[in-house]
C-alpha positions, 0 to 999 in steps of 0.5 A: 475512466479516471483512476487514482492509485495511492502509492507509498514508499517503504523500506525494502523487505531485507532492510536492516531496521533500527531507531533513532532519537531514543527509539522514536523516529526510524533510521533510514541511514543505508536503507533501500526503499521501494514501492509498496508491493501491494500498491504496486503489484495489485492496486496499480497493475489492475488500474493499468488493465482497466484502462487498456481493456476500456482503450481509454482512460488515465491513470494517476499515482498519488504518493504523500512524501518529501522529494526523496520519494520521487525515484520511487514514484517514477517506478510507477510511471514506469509501470505505465501509469500516466501521471503522478502527484506528490503532496509534499508533506511527510507521512506522519500517521494513517488520518493525516495521508487520508486527508491529503489525499482526500483534500487532492482528489476531492474535486478531480472526479475520479471514477476508482481509488485503488489502493494496497490493502496495507503497507509493509511497513506499518501494516495498518491498512487504515488509509483506503477507508479513511479516504472513502470516509472523507470523500463520502464514497462507498469502500471495499477492502481486501478485494481480490478480483474487480471488473467494471462495466456500466458505471457498476464495480463487481469485487470479489473478496476471499472470506473464510470458506468461500468467496464474497462478491460485491456490486457498488456504483462508481465512483468508489474506493478499493483496497487490493489483495492478492489475486487482483492482478499480477506483477508487472516488471517495467521495460526499457520503453517504460523506464525511459518515458517515466522520465518525461511523464508529469510529476506534479508537486502539490503543497500539503493541505491543512490537517491536524495530526490526531496521533503519533508514534511515541516509540519504536521497539524491535522484537526480542532476539530469537532464542538458541534452538535445542535439539532433542534426540528422536529417543527422547520424546520425554524431554521434548514433552517437558520443554513444550510444557515448561518453555514453548511460548505461543505466539 
């Protein structure tokens, strides 16, 4: 089984967020970058589990980005991916990324293409579905369980009040959510092996960007906390009516 896993580089969740050039660009100075957790913990690890269960196959990761992403890409190799691909293009919007992935994958014969349900920077969750459309493949979003047998995938998705079970033929594209797998921590052997595993850089395909960011804006600062004594319930009710905001 040949599996392709989309890996995105994102700012660490503890990073201080700031913008430059009139709030039109993210300021990466001093920011630590990591593999998008949904891509790493769920999509990649489940891909490795499927390969291990089959006793054969390969897991390839693909990242759209510059040379600065290669340290992050190597973590995917340390966790267990067989090889990595970096498309030499700066990601600008979801469709551009999807087009780059689809251009690479279209003639490679992948049985499964997995992505995390979303990235933790823009929280868009669009790339997986776009890749499926561009490759004319079935797509299942927000999957929490995936099993493969006899050329068919059985997928579970959490829905309000229950679980939806979906069956689809391979090849297909899937976005992975919590529950798909458990996080793996790279061990020393994996880290050392990652240094010699192939990381192939491919040129960007020609695409027409159809969307772009005009400006970023930080959320408003949190207001001061008001402490109301327990015996002043009337004051609390008044403030809830006059000052509380529903978000």
